[in-house]
mmJSON file of the N, C-alpha and C atoms, coordinates in Angstrom:
{"data_MODEL":{"atom_site":{
"group_PDB":["ATOM","ATOM","ATOM","ATOM","ATOM","ATOM","ATOM","ATOM","ATOM","ATOM","ATOM","ATOM","ATOM","ATOM","ATOM","ATOM","ATOM","ATOM","ATOM","ATOM","ATOM","ATOM","ATOM","ATOM","ATOM","ATOM","ATOM","ATOM","ATOM","ATOM","ATOM","ATOM","ATOM","ATOM","ATOM","ATOM","ATOM","ATOM","ATOM","ATOM","ATOM","ATOM","ATOM","ATOM","ATOM","ATOM","ATOM","ATOM","ATOM","ATOM","ATOM","ATOM","ATOM","ATOM","ATOM","ATOM","ATOM","ATOM","ATOM","ATOM","ATOM","ATOM","ATOM","ATOM","ATOM","ATOM","ATOM","ATOM","ATOM","ATOM","ATOM","ATOM","ATOM","ATOM","ATOM","ATOM","ATOM","ATOM","ATOM","ATOM","ATOM","ATOM","ATOM","ATOM","ATOM","ATOM","ATOM","ATOM","ATOM","ATOM","ATOM","ATOM","ATOM","ATOM","ATOM","ATOM","ATOM","ATOM","ATOM","ATOM","ATOM","ATOM","ATOM","ATOM","ATOM","ATOM","ATOM","ATOM","ATOM","ATOM","ATOM","ATOM","ATOM","ATOM","ATOM","ATOM","ATOM","ATOM","ATOM","ATOM","ATOM","ATOM","ATOM","ATOM","ATOM","ATOM","ATOM","ATOM","ATOM","ATOM","ATOM","ATOM","ATOM","ATOM","ATOM","ATOM","ATOM","ATOM","ATOM","ATOM","ATOM","ATOM","ATOM","ATOM","ATOM","ATOM","ATOM","ATOM","ATOM","ATOM","ATOM","ATOM","ATOM","ATOM","ATOM","ATOM","ATOM","ATOM","ATOM","ATOM","ATOM","ATOM","ATOM","ATOM","ATOM","ATOM","ATOM","ATOM","ATOM","ATOM","ATOM","ATOM","ATOM","ATOM","ATOM","ATOM","ATOM","ATOM","ATOM","ATOM","ATOM","ATOM","ATOM","ATOM","ATOM","ATOM","ATOM","ATOM","ATOM","ATOM","ATOM","ATOM","ATOM","ATOM","ATOM","ATOM","ATOM","ATOM","ATOM","ATOM","ATOM","ATOM","ATOM","ATOM","ATOM","ATOM","ATOM","ATOM","ATOM","ATOM","ATOM","ATOM","ATOM","ATOM","ATOM","ATOM","ATOM","ATOM","ATOM","ATOM","ATOM","ATOM","ATOM","ATOM","ATOM"],
"id":[1,2,3,4,5,6,7,8,9,10,11,12,13,14,15,16,17,18,19,20,21,22,23,24,25,26,27,28,29,30,31,32,33,34,35,36,37,38,39,40,41,42,43,44,45,46,47,48,49,50,51,52,53,54,55,56,57,58,59,60,61,62,63,64,65,66,67,68,69,70,71,72,73,74,75,76,77,78,79,80,81,82,83,84,85,86,87,88,89,90,91,92,93,94,95,96,97,98,99,100,101,102,103,104,105,106,107,108,109,110,111,112,113,114,115,116,117,118,119,120,121,122,123,124,125,126,127,128,129,130,131,132,133,134,135,136,137,138,139,140,141,142,143,144,145,146,147,148,149,150,151,152,153,154,155,156,157,158,159,160,161,162,163,164,165,166,167,168,169,170,171,172,173,174,175,176,177,178,179,180,181,182,183,184,185,186,187,188,189,190,191,192,193,194,195,196,197,198,199,200,201,202,203,204,205,206,207,208,209,210,211,212,213,214,215,216,217,218,219,220,221,222,223,224,225],
"type_symbol":["N","C","C","N","C","C","N","C","C","N","C","C","N","C","C","N","C","C","N","C","C","N","C","C","N","C","C","N","C","C","N","C","C","N","C","C","N","C","C","N","C","C","N","C","C","N","C","C","N","C","C","N","C","C","N","C","C","N","C","C","N","C","C","N","C","C","N","C","C","N","C","C","N","C","C","N","C","C","N","C","C","N","C","C","N","C","C","N","C","C","N","C","C","N","C","C","N","C","C","N","C","C","N","C","C","N","C","C","N","C","C","N","C","C","N","C","C","N","C","C","N","C","C","N","C","C","N","C","C","N","C","C","N","C","C","N","C","C","N","C","C","N","C","C","N","C","C","N","C","C","N","C","C","N","C","C","N","C","C","N","C","C","N","C","C","N","C","C","N","C","C","N","C","C","N","C","C","N","C","C","N","C","C","N","C","C","N","C","C","N","C","C","N","C","C","N","C","C","N","C","C","N","C","C","N","C","C","N","C","C","N","C","C","N","C","C","N","C","C","N","C","C","N","C","C"],
"label_atom_id":["N","CA","C","N","CA","C","N","CA","C","N","CA","C","N","CA","C","N","CA","C","N","CA","C","N","CA","C","N","CA","C","N","CA","C","N","CA","C","N","CA","C","N","CA","C","N","CA","C","N","CA","C","N","CA","C","N","CA","C","N","CA","C","N","CA","C","N","CA","C","N","CA","C","N","CA","C","N","CA","C","N","CA","C","N","CA","C","N","CA","C","N","CA","C","N","CA","C","N","CA","C","N","CA","C","N","CA","C","N","CA","C","N","CA","C","N","CA","C","N","CA","C","N","CA","C","N","CA","C","N","CA","C","N","CA","C","N","CA","C","N","CA","C","N","CA","C","N","CA","C","N","CA","C","N","CA","C","N","CA","C","N","CA","C","N","CA","C","N","CA","C","N","CA","C","N","CA","C","N","CA","C","N","CA","C","N","CA","C","N","CA","C","N","CA","C","N","CA","C","N","CA","C","N","CA","C","N","CA","C","N","CA","C","N","CA","C","N","CA","C","N","CA","C","N","CA","C","N","CA","C","N","CA","C","N","CA","C","N","CA","C","N","CA","C","N","CA","C","N","CA","C","N","CA","C","N","CA","C","N","CA","C"],
"label_alt_id":[null,null,null,null,null,null,null,null,null,null,null,null,null,null,null,null,null,null,null,null,null,null,null,null,null,null,null,null,null,null,null,null,null,null,null,null,null,null,null,null,null,null,null,null,null,null,null,null,null,null,null,null,null,null,null,null,null,null,null,null,null,null,null,null,null,null,null,null,null,null,null,null,null,null,null,null,null,null,null,null,null,null,null,null,null,null,null,null,null,null,null,null,null,null,null,null,null,null,null,null,null,null,null,null,null,null,null,null,null,null,null,null,null,null,null,null,null,null,null,null,null,null,null,null,null,null,null,null,null,null,null,null,null,null,null,null,null,null,null,null,null,null,null,null,null,null,null,null,null,null,null,null,null,null,null,null,null,null,null,null,null,null,null,null,null,null,null,null,null,null,null,null,null,null,null,null,null,null,null,null,null,null,null,null,null,null,null,null,null,null,null,null,null,null,null,null,null,null,null,null,null,null,null,null,null,null,null,null,null,null,null,null,null,null,null,null,null,null,null,null,null,null,null,null,null],
"label_comp_id":["MET","MET","MET","GLU","GLU","GLU","GLN","GLN","GLN","ILE","ILE","ILE","GLU","GLU","GLU","GLY","GLY","GLY","THR","THR","THR","LYS","LYS","LYS","TRP","TRP","TRP","LEU","LEU","LEU","GLY","GLY","GLY","THR","THR","THR","ALA","ALA","ALA","LEU","LEU","LEU","ILE","ILE","ILE","LEU","LEU","LEU","SER","SER","SER","GLY","GLY","GLY","ILE","ILE","ILE","PHE","PHE","PHE","LEU","LEU","LEU","THR","THR","THR","ASN","ASN","ASN","LEU","LEU","LEU","ASN","ASN","ASN","ILE","ILE","ILE","TYR","TYR","TYR","PRO","PRO","PRO","MET","MET","MET","ASN","ASN","ASN","ILE","ILE","ILE","PHE","PHE","PHE","LEU","LEU","LEU","HIS","HIS","HIS","GLY","GLY","GLY","GLY","GLY","GLY","GLY","GLY","GLY","VAL","VAL","VAL","VAL","VAL","VAL","CYS","CYS","CYS","TRP","TRP","TRP","SER","SER","SER","PHE","PHE","PHE","ALA","ALA","ALA","GLY","GLY","GLY","TYR","TYR","TYR","VAL","VAL","VAL","THR","THR","THR","ASN","ASN","ASN","ASP","ASP","ASP","LYS","LYS","LYS","PRO","PRO","PRO","VAL","VAL","VAL","LEU","LEU","LEU","ALA","ALA","ALA","ASN","ASN","ASN","PHE","PHE","PHE","GLY","GLY","GLY","LEU","LEU","LEU","GLN","GLN","GLN","ILE","ILE","ILE","PRO","PRO","PRO","LEU","LEU","LEU","PHE","PHE","PHE","MET","MET","MET","ILE","ILE","ILE","GLY","GLY","GLY","PHE","PHE","PHE","ALA","ALA","ALA","ASN","ASN","ASN","LEU","LEU","LEU","LEU","LEU","LEU","PHE","PHE","PHE","GLU","GLU","GLU","PHE","PHE","PHE"],
"label_asym_id":["A","A","A","A","A","A","A","A","A","A","A","A","A","A","A","A","A","A","A","A","A","A","A","A","A","A","A","A","A","A","A","A","A","A","A","A","A","A","A","A","A","A","A","A","A","A","A","A","A","A","A","A","A","A","A","A","A","A","A","A","A","A","A","A","A","A","A","A","A","A","A","A","A","A","A","A","A","A","A","A","A","A","A","A","A","A","A","A","A","A","A","A","A","A","A","A","A","A","A","A","A","A","A","A","A","A","A","A","A","A","A","A","A","A","A","A","A","A","A","A","A","A","A","A","A","A","A","A","A","A","A","A","A","A","A","A","A","A","A","A","A","A","A","A","A","A","A","A","A","A","A","A","A","A","A","A","A","A","A","A","A","A","A","A","A","A","A","A","A","A","A","A","A","A","A","A","A","A","A","A","A","A","A","A","A","A","A","A","A","A","A","A","A","A","A","A","A","A","A","A","A","A","A","A","A","A","A","A","A","A","A","A","A","A","A","A","A","A","A","A","A","A","A","A","A"],
"label_entity_id":["1","1","1","1","1","1","1","1","1","1","1","1","1","1","1","1","1","1","1","1","1","1","1","1","1","1","1","1","1","1","1","1","1","1","1","1","1","1","1","1","1","1","1","1","1","1","1","1","1","1","1","1","1","1","1","1","1","1","1","1","1","1","1","1","1","1","1","1","1","1","1","1","1","1","1","1","1","1","1","1","1","1","1","1","1","1","1","1","1","1","1","1","1","1","1","1","1","1","1","1","1","1","1","1","1","1","1","1","1","1","1","1","1","1","1","1","1","1","1","1","1","1","1","1","1","1","1","1","1","1","1","1","1","1","1","1","1","1","1","1","1","1","1","1","1","1","1","1","1","1","1","1","1","1","1","1","1","1","1","1","1","1","1","1","1","1","1","1","1","1","1","1","1","1","1","1","1","1","1","1","1","1","1","1","1","1","1","1","1","1","1","1","1","1","1","1","1","1","1","1","1","1","1","1","1","1","1","1","1","1","1","1","1","1","1","1","1","1","1","1","1","1","1","1","1"],
"label_seq_id":[1,1,1,2,2,2,3,3,3,4,4,4,5,5,5,6,6,6,7,7,7,8,8,8,9,9,9,10,10,10,11,11,11,12,12,12,13,13,13,14,14,14,15,15,15,16,16,16,17,17,17,18,18,18,19,19,19,20,20,20,21,21,21,22,22,22,23,23,23,24,24,24,25,25,25,26,26,26,27,27,27,28,28,28,29,29,29,30,30,30,31,31,31,32,32,32,33,33,33,34,34,34,35,35,35,36,36,36,37,37,37,38,38,38,39,39,39,40,40,40,41,41,41,42,42,42,43,43,43,44,44,44,45,45,45,46,46,46,47,47,47,48,48,48,49,49,49,50,50,50,51,51,51,52,52,52,53,53,53,54,54,54,55,55,55,56,56,56,57,57,57,58,58,58,59,59,59,60,60,60,61,61,61,62,62,62,63,63,63,64,64,64,65,65,65,66,66,66,67,67,67,68,68,68,69,69,69,70,70,70,71,71,71,72,72,72,73,73,73,74,74,74,75,75,75],
"pdbx_PDB_ins_code":[null,null,null,null,null,null,null,null,null,null,null,null,null,null,null,null,null,null,null,null,null,null,null,null,null,null,null,null,null,null,null,null,null,null,null,null,null,null,null,null,null,null,null,null,null,null,null,null,null,null,null,null,null,null,null,null,null,null,null,null,null,null,null,null,null,null,null,null,null,null,null,null,null,null,null,null,null,null,null,null,null,null,null,null,null,null,null,null,null,null,null,null,null,null,null,null,null,null,null,null,null,null,null,null,null,null,null,null,null,null,null,null,null,null,null,null,null,null,null,null,null,null,null,null,null,null,null,null,null,null,null,null,null,null,null,null,null,null,null,null,null,null,null,null,null,null,null,null,null,null,null,null,null,null,null,null,null,null,null,null,null,null,null,null,null,null,null,null,null,null,null,null,null,null,null,null,null,null,null,null,null,null,null,null,null,null,null,null,null,null,null,null,null,null,null,null,null,null,null,null,null,null,null,null,null,null,null,null,null,null,null,null,null,null,null,null,null,null,null,null,null,null,null,null,null],
"Cartn_x":[-18.931,-17.468,-16.981,-17.512,-17.353,-17.324,-18.257,-18.432,-17.344,-16.644,-15.275,-14.519,-14.116,-13.054,-13.178,-14.684,-14.692,-14.455,-14.545,-14.242,-12.643,-11.856,-10.591,-10.086,-10.65,-9.313,-10.37,-11.788,-11.495,-10.769,-10.79,-9.956,-8.245,-7.796,-6.337,-6.258,-7.513,-7.113,-6.698,-8.054,-7.631,-6.725,-6.288,-4.991,-3.458,-3.769,-2.37,-3.02,-4.212,-4.04,-4.152,-4.503,-3.881,-2.736,-1.964,-0.071,0.164,0.106,0.247,-0.221,-1.557,-1.478,-0.143,-0.229,0.82,1.908,2.571,4.31,3.69,2.624,2.568,1.836,2.195,1.641,0.476,-0.641,-1.981,-2.46,-3.048,-3.326,-4.872,-5.893,-6.01,-7.017,-6.779,-7.175,-7.016,-4.983,-4.503,-5.022,-5.262,-5.671,-7.263,-8.343,-9.455,-9.71,-8.672,-8.93,-8.287,-6.964,-6.314,-7.439,-7.773,-8.244,-9.894,-10.293,-11.451,-11.185,-9.55,-9.222,-9.368,-8.551,-8.342,-10.003,-10.888,-12.16,-13.005,-12.532,-12.638,-11.69,-10.641,-10.226,-10.133,-10.479,-10.629,-12.275,-13.171,-14.15,-14.106,-13.145,-13.232,-12.167,-11.518,-11.225,-11.877,-12.173,-13.973,-14.775,-15.331,-15.906,-15.408,-13.953,-13.388,-13.304,-12.785,-12.337,-10.851,-10.477,-8.962,-8.069,-7.638,-7.041,-5.779,-5.486,-3.695,-4.125,-5.039,-5.709,-6.411,-6.9,-8.084,-7.518,-5.682,-4.887,-4.393,-3.754,-3.097,-3.989,-4.763,-5.733,-6.714,-7.025,-8.313,-7.66,-5.784,-5.283,-4.865,-5.724,-5.18,-5.704,-7.404,-8.844,-8.158,-7.882,-7.544,-6.426,-5.631,-4.292,-5.219,-6.25,-6.7,-7.71,-8.638,-9.148,-8.717,-7.225,-6.633,-6.051,-5.607,-5.891,-6.314,-8.089,-8.88,-9.548,-9.49,-9.613,-9.138,-7.938,-6.161,-6.91,-7.316,-7.723,-9.394,-9.42,-11.218,-10.985,-10.306,-9.939,-9.135,-7.777,-6.425,-5.812,-5.723,-4.747,-3.241],
"Cartn_y":[40.714,40.467,41.285,42.448,43.893,43.525,42.753,42.615,42.154,40.996,39.86,41.162,41.831,42.442,43.932,43.944,45.008,44.212,43.061,41.834,41.983,41.904,41.728,42.707,43.666,45.492,45.309,45.585,45.345,44.721,42.768,42.036,42.822,43.492,43.814,45.369,46.021,47.05,46.4,45.652,45.04,44.349,43.374,42.717,43.451,44.699,46.208,46.582,46.829,47.634,46.724,45.382,44.241,44.808,44.136,44.043,45.962,46.504,47.897,47.803,47.221,47.449,46.276,45.997,44.283,44.856,45.79,46.899,48.01,48.109,49.019,48.808,47.258,46.533,46.647,46.751,47.036,46.214,44.744,44.28,43.809,43.237,42.367,43.016,44.444,44.731,44.45,44.395,43.59,42.494,41.445,40.078,40.188,41.104,40.683,41.496,42.527,43.349,42.517,41.939,41.099,39.744,38.967,38.157,38.293,39.608,39.773,40.058,40.251,40.414,38.954,38.218,36.654,35.891,36.048,35.983,35.921,37.363,38.312,37.641,37.717,36.794,35.69,34.256,33.289,33.474,33.668,34.168,34.65,35.502,36.042,34.083,33.404,32.688,31.442,31.052,30.302,30.588,31.82,31.865,32.004,32.709,32.413,31.225,30.059,29.053,29.311,30.179,30.832,29.337,28.397,27.253,27.667,28.383,28.961,29.836,30.931,31.978,31.229,30.698,29.742,29.314,28.303,27.349,28.185,29.841,30.547,31.378,31.713,32.428,31.672,30.426,29.459,28.967,28.53,27.724,28.828,30.34,31.078,31.309,30.495,30.983,30.187,28.999,28.268,28.708,29.396,29.946,31.265,32.212,33.187,32.939,31.704,30.739,30.786,29.969,30.027,31.246,31.863,33.307,34.137,34.052,34.199,33.445,32.149,31.382,31.401,32.023,31.953,33.848,34.588,35.746,36.07,35.105,34.898,34.177,33.202,32.056,31.623,32.753,32.668,31.278,30.708,29.2,29.672],
"Cartn_z":[-43.92,-43.71,-43.308,-43.309,-42.705,-40.969,-40.598,-39.186,-38.685,-39.344,-38.697,-39.389,-39.916,-39.857,-38.443,-38.185,-37.456,-36.156,-35.732,-34.859,-34.742,-35.543,-35.606,-35.071,-35.629,-34.936,-33.742,-33.154,-31.705,-30.913,-31.753,-30.942,-30.6,-32.105,-31.848,-31.0,-31.226,-29.558,-28.524,-28.62,-27.129,-26.123,-27.387,-26.84,-27.464,-27.536,-27.247,-26.038,-25.926,-24.343,-23.602,-23.849,-22.147,-22.32,-23.563,-23.361,-22.994,-23.258,-22.822,-21.022,-20.529,-19.42,-18.319,-19.133,-18.437,-18.264,-19.837,-19.317,-18.106,-18.054,-16.57,-15.263,-15.196,-14.319,-13.833,-14.339,-14.297,-13.869,-13.189,-13.059,-12.312,-12.412,-13.476,-14.015,-14.961,-15.992,-17.011,-16.839,-18.701,-18.951,-17.971,-18.809,-18.781,-18.219,-19.742,-20.319,-20.587,-21.98,-22.871,-23.179,-23.416,-23.912,-22.508,-22.996,-24.102,-23.732,-24.495,-25.731,-25.985,-27.863,-27.967,-27.16,-27.641,-28.104,-27.492,-27.492,-28.783,-29.39,-30.296,-31.478,-31.448,-32.393,-32.65,-31.783,-31.91,-32.614,-32.215,-32.822,-34.207,-34.745,-36.35,-36.876,-36.044,-36.767,-36.781,-36.261,-36.208,-37.347,-37.787,-38.669,-39.945,-40.067,-41.234,-41.449,-40.582,-40.589,-41.051,-40.203,-40.204,-39.191,-39.624,-38.296,-38.249,-38.394,-37.82,-36.911,-37.2,-36.428,-34.876,-35.534,-34.251,-32.962,-33.835,-33.194,-32.012,-32.699,-31.542,-30.61,-30.621,-30.28,-29.247,-29.882,-29.151,-28.119,-28.538,-27.255,-26.305,-26.333,-25.661,-24.42,-24.806,-23.807,-22.847,-22.805,-21.21,-20.494,-21.011,-20.875,-19.132,-20.699,-19.548,-18.293,-18.775,-17.942,-16.6,-16.552,-15.846,-14.318,-15.034,-14.595,-13.793,-15.035,-14.25,-13.14,-13.065,-11.61,-10.602,-11.069,-9.944,-9.323,-10.02,-9.741,-8.808,-9.14,-7.982,-7.298,-7.291,-5.927,-5.43,-6.003,-5.019,-4.429,-5.603,-5.88,-5.813],
"occupancy":[1.0,1.0,1.0,1.0,1.0,1.0,1.0,1.0,1.0,1.0,1.0,1.0,1.0,1.0,1.0,1.0,1.0,1.0,1.0,1.0,1.0,1.0,1.0,1.0,1.0,1.0,1.0,1.0,1.0,1.0,1.0,1.0,1.0,1.0,1.0,1.0,1.0,1.0,1.0,1.0,1.0,1.0,1.0,1.0,1.0,1.0,1.0,1.0,1.0,1.0,1.0,1.0,1.0,1.0,1.0,1.0,1.0,1.0,1.0,1.0,1.0,1.0,1.0,1.0,1.0,1.0,1.0,1.0,1.0,1.0,1.0,1.0,1.0,1.0,1.0,1.0,1.0,1.0,1.0,1.0,1.0,1.0,1.0,1.0,1.0,1.0,1.0,1.0,1.0,1.0,1.0,1.0,1.0,1.0,1.0,1.0,1.0,1.0,1.0,1.0,1.0,1.0,1.0,1.0,1.0,1.0,1.0,1.0,1.0,1.0,1.0,1.0,1.0,1.0,1.0,1.0,1.0,1.0,1.0,1.0,1.0,1.0,1.0,1.0,1.0,1.0,1.0,1.0,1.0,1.0,1.0,1.0,1.0,1.0,1.0,1.0,1.0,1.0,1.0,1.0,1.0,1.0,1.0,1.0,1.0,1.0,1.0,1.0,1.0,1.0,1.0,1.0,1.0,1.0,1.0,1.0,1.0,1.0,1.0,1.0,1.0,1.0,1.0,1.0,1.0,1.0,1.0,1.0,1.0,1.0,1.0,1.0,1.0,1.0,1.0,1.0,1.0,1.0,1.0,1.0,1.0,1.0,1.0,1.0,1.0,1.0,1.0,1.0,1.0,1.0,1.0,1.0,1.0,1.0,1.0,1.0,1.0,1.0,1.0,1.0,1.0,1.0,1.0,1.0,1.0,1.0,1.0,1.0,1.0,1.0,1.0,1.0,1.0,1.0,1.0,1.0,1.0,1.0,1.0,1.0,1.0,1.0,1.0,1.0,1.0],
"B_iso_or_equiv":[0.0,0.0,0.0,0.0,0.0,0.0,0.0,0.0,0.0,0.0,0.0,0.0,0.0,0.0,0.0,0.0,0.0,0.0,0.0,0.0,0.0,0.0,0.0,0.0,0.0,0.0,0.0,0.0,0.0,0.0,0.0,0.0,0.0,0.0,0.0,0.0,0.0,0.0,0.0,0.0,0.0,0.0,0.0,0.0,0.0,0.0,0.0,0.0,0.0,0.0,0.0,0.0,0.0,0.0,0.0,0.0,0.0,0.0,0.0,0.0,0.0,0.0,0.0,0.0,0.0,0.0,0.0,0.0,0.0,0.0,0.0,0.0,0.0,0.0,0.0,0.0,0.0,0.0,0.0,0.0,0.0,0.0,0.0,0.0,0.0,0.0,0.0,0.0,0.0,0.0,0.0,0.0,0.0,0.0,0.0,0.0,0.0,0.0,0.0,0.0,0.0,0.0,0.0,0.0,0.0,0.0,0.0,0.0,0.0,0.0,0.0,0.0,0.0,0.0,0.0,0.0,0.0,0.0,0.0,0.0,0.0,0.0,0.0,0.0,0.0,0.0,0.0,0.0,0.0,0.0,0.0,0.0,0.0,0.0,0.0,0.0,0.0,0.0,0.0,0.0,0.0,0.0,0.0,0.0,0.0,0.0,0.0,0.0,0.0,0.0,0.0,0.0,0.0,0.0,0.0,0.0,0.0,0.0,0.0,0.0,0.0,0.0,0.0,0.0,0.0,0.0,0.0,0.0,0.0,0.0,0.0,0.0,0.0,0.0,0.0,0.0,0.0,0.0,0.0,0.0,0.0,0.0,0.0,0.0,0.0,0.0,0.0,0.0,0.0,0.0,0.0,0.0,0.0,0.0,0.0,0.0,0.0,0.0,0.0,0.0,0.0,0.0,0.0,0.0,0.0,0.0,0.0,0.0,0.0,0.0,0.0,0.0,0.0,0.0,0.0,0.0,0.0,0.0,0.0,0.0,0.0,0.0,0.0,0.0,0.0],
"pdbx_formal_charge":[null,null,null,null,null,null,null,null,null,null,null,null,null,null,null,null,null,null,null,null,null,null,null,null,null,null,null,null,null,null,null,null,null,null,null,null,null,null,null,null,null,null,null,null,null,null,null,null,null,null,null,null,null,null,null,null,null,null,null,null,null,null,null,null,null,null,null,null,null,null,null,null,null,null,null,null,null,null,null,null,null,null,null,null,null,null,null,null,null,null,null,null,null,null,null,null,null,null,null,null,null,null,null,null,null,null,null,null,null,null,null,null,null,null,null,null,null,null,null,null,null,null,null,null,null,null,null,null,null,null,null,null,null,null,null,null,null,null,null,null,null,null,null,null,null,null,null,null,null,null,null,null,null,null,null,null,null,null,null,null,null,null,null,null,null,null,null,null,null,null,null,null,null,null,null,null,null,null,null,null,null,null,null,null,null,null,null,null,null,null,null,null,null,null,null,null,null,null,null,null,null,null,null,null,null,null,null,null,null,null,null,null,null,null,null,null,null,null,null,null,null,null,null,null,null],
"auth_seq_id":[1,1,1,2,2,2,3,3,3,4,4,4,5,5,5,6,6,6,7,7,7,8,8,8,9,9,9,10,10,10,11,11,11,12,12,12,13,13,13,14,14,14,15,15,15,16,16,16,17,17,17,18,18,18,19,19,19,20,20,20,21,21,21,22,22,22,23,23,23,24,24,24,25,25,25,26,26,26,27,27,27,28,28,28,29,29,29,30,30,30,31,31,31,32,32,32,33,33,33,34,34,34,35,35,35,36,36,36,37,37,37,38,38,38,39,39,39,40,40,40,41,41,41,42,42,42,43,43,43,44,44,44,45,45,45,46,46,46,47,47,47,48,48,48,49,49,49,50,50,50,51,51,51,52,52,52,53,53,53,54,54,54,55,55,55,56,56,56,57,57,57,58,58,58,59,59,59,60,60,60,61,61,61,62,62,62,63,63,63,64,64,64,65,65,65,66,66,66,67,67,67,68,68,68,69,69,69,70,70,70,71,71,71,72,72,72,73,73,73,74,74,74,75,75,75],
"auth_comp_id":["MET","MET","MET","GLU","GLU","GLU","GLN","GLN","GLN","ILE","ILE","ILE","GLU","GLU","GLU","GLY","GLY","GLY","THR","THR","THR","LYS","LYS","LYS","TRP","TRP","TRP","LEU","LEU","LEU","GLY","GLY","GLY","THR","THR","THR","ALA","ALA","ALA","LEU","LEU","LEU","ILE","ILE","ILE","LEU","LEU","LEU","SER","SER","SER","GLY","GLY","GLY","ILE","ILE","ILE","PHE","PHE","PHE","LEU","LEU","LEU","THR","THR","THR","ASN","ASN","ASN","LEU","LEU","LEU","ASN","ASN","ASN","ILE","ILE","ILE","TYR","TYR","TYR","PRO","PRO","PRO","MET","MET","MET","ASN","ASN","ASN","ILE","ILE","ILE","PHE","PHE","PHE","LEU","LEU","LEU","HIS","HIS","HIS","GLY","GLY","GLY","GLY","GLY","GLY","GLY","GLY","GLY","VAL","VAL","VAL","VAL","VAL","VAL","CYS","CYS","CYS","TRP","TRP","TRP","SER","SER","SER","PHE","PHE","PHE","ALA","ALA","ALA","GLY","GLY","GLY","TYR","TYR","TYR","VAL","VAL","VAL","THR","THR","THR","ASN","ASN","ASN","ASP","ASP","ASP","LYS","LYS","LYS","PRO","PRO","PRO","VAL","VAL","VAL","LEU","LEU","LEU","ALA","ALA","ALA","ASN","ASN","ASN","PHE","PHE","PHE","GLY","GLY","GLY","LEU","LEU","LEU","GLN","GLN","GLN","ILE","ILE","ILE","PRO","PRO","PRO","LEU","LEU","LEU","PHE","PHE","PHE","MET","MET","MET","ILE","ILE","ILE","GLY","GLY","GLY","PHE","PHE","PHE","ALA","ALA","ALA","ASN","ASN","ASN","LEU","LEU","LEU","LEU","LEU","LEU","PHE","PHE","PHE","GLU","GLU","GLU","PHE","PHE","PHE"],
"auth_asym_id":["A","A","A","A","A","A","A","A","A","A","A","A","A","A","A","A","A","A","A","A","A","A","A","A","A","A","A","A","A","A","A","A","A","A","A","A","A","A","A","A","A","A","A","A","A","A","A","A","A","A","A","A","A","A","A","A","A","A","A","A","A","A","A","A","A","A","A","A","A","A","A","A","A","A","A","A","A","A","A","A","A","A","A","A","A","A","A","A","A","A","A","A","A","A","A","A","A","A","A","A","A","A","A","A","A","A","A","A","A","A","A","A","A","A","A","A","A","A","A","A","A","A","A","A","A","A","A","A","A","A","A","A","A","A","A","A","A","A","A","A","A","A","A","A","A","A","A","A","A","A","A","A","A","A","A","A","A","A","A","A","A","A","A","A","A","A","A","A","A","A","A","A","A","A","A","A","A","A","A","A","A","A","A","A","A","A","A","A","A","A","A","A","A","A","A","A","A","A","A","A","A","A","A","A","A","A","A","A","A","A","A","A","A","A","A","A","A","A","A","A","A","A","A","A","A"],
"auth_atom_id":["N","CA","C","N","CA","C","N","CA","C","N","CA","C","N","CA","C","N","CA","C","N","CA","C","N","CA","C","N","CA","C","N","CA","C","N","CA","C","N","CA","C","N","CA","C","N","CA","C","N","CA","C","N","CA","C","N","CA","C","N","CA","C","N","CA","C","N","CA","C","N","CA","C","N","CA","C","N","CA","C","N","CA","C","N","CA","C","N","CA","C","N","CA","C","N","CA","C","N","CA","C","N","CA","C","N","CA","C","N","CA","C","N","CA","C","N","CA","C","N","CA","C","N","CA","C","N","CA","C","N","CA","C","N","CA","C","N","CA","C","N","CA","C","N","CA","C","N","CA","C","N","CA","C","N","CA","C","N","CA","C","N","CA","C","N","CA","C","N","CA","C","N","CA","C","N","CA","C","N","CA","C","N","CA","C","N","CA","C","N","CA","C","N","CA","C","N","CA","C","N","CA","C","N","CA","C","N","CA","C","N","CA","C","N","CA","C","N","CA","C","N","CA","C","N","CA","C","N","CA","C","N","CA","C","N","CA","C","N","CA","C","N","CA","C","N","CA","C","N","CA","C","N","CA","C","N","CA","C","N","CA","C"],
"pdbx_PDB_model_num":[1,1,1,1,1,1,1,1,1,1,1,1,1,1,1,1,1,1,1,1,1,1,1,1,1,1,1,1,1,1,1,1,1,1,1,1,1,1,1,1,1,1,1,1,1,1,1,1,1,1,1,1,1,1,1,1,1,1,1,1,1,1,1,1,1,1,1,1,1,1,1,1,1,1,1,1,1,1,1,1,1,1,1,1,1,1,1,1,1,1,1,1,1,1,1,1,1,1,1,1,1,1,1,1,1,1,1,1,1,1,1,1,1,1,1,1,1,1,1,1,1,1,1,1,1,1,1,1,1,1,1,1,1,1,1,1,1,1,1,1,1,1,1,1,1,1,1,1,1,1,1,1,1,1,1,1,1,1,1,1,1,1,1,1,1,1,1,1,1,1,1,1,1,1,1,1,1,1,1,1,1,1,1,1,1,1,1,1,1,1,1,1,1,1,1,1,1,1,1,1,1,1,1,1,1,1,1,1,1,1,1,1,1,1,1,1,1,1,1,1,1,1,1,1,1]
}}}
């Protein structure tokens, strides 16, 4: 369970860093950090069977995939 707590704290740090970079308009690093945090929290929600956390962060993954695709393919 300590590893899950560590994953949550890492995810929190990544998400807050991504939000900070968004406020500074530092793109695309903001979506990479925030997206990494979302993956950490989604994993933690899956492992602990925490459905609200998994719904919140798991549903953000497709949104970040759109952002990554937009960055890579410029559509």
